N, C-alpha and C positions, 0 to 999 in steps of 0.2 A: 145214242148218247150214253148208254149203260155199257155198250160195246168196247169201249175205249179204256173203261177202269177194270174190266174183264182182264184184257191184256197186260195193262199195267202190274193189276195183282199178281198175276202169272209170272208175270218176269220177277218180281218182289219173290215171290215163292221158289223159283229157281235159284236163286241165289242163296237160299237155307237150306238146301236139300242137301240129306246126309247120305251118301251111297252106302247100301247095305244096312239101313236102319231096321228093316223086318227082319233080319238074319242074326242080329244081337239080342240078346235079353236086356230089358228094360234097365235092369240094377247093375250094368257092365256100359252103360253110356257113361262118357264123361260130363261135365255139367256143361259142358259148350256145344256136345252134340245135342243133348236134352233141348237145351234152350233153342237152338237152329232147328232142330226137328218141330219143337213146338212153334216158332215163329214161320215154318214153312207151311204148317198143318192151318195155322189161322190165316195166311194170305191164301192159300188154296182153297179154304172155305170160302173167303172175299169174294175169289175171283169167279168160284162157281158160281155164287151167288148173284153176283152183277152180271154175270153170263144168263142164268135164269131169267134173271128181270128183263134182260137185254133181248131176249126168245119171245116174253111175253109182252113187252112194249114198244121196241123200237120199230121202225118200217120199214127198216134193211131186209127185213126177212120176207122171201116170196110169200109164204101164206099169210101173211098179213094182210088187211084190207089196203092200207096205205101206200104198200109196194106198186 
């Protein structure tokens, strides 16, 4: 149930990735790159949270009792 949104938000995050982001000083980013990287960070955090929730609650993982 939570695994689908994890993949969905990971796909959204990949749309906003800025290559070489960590190599550039924050002040040298253009506004477009900054917004893209902020969106990437938000979607990546949501994807990680959904994956963690899936591991905790979904019965598709082999260590869950419902498996």
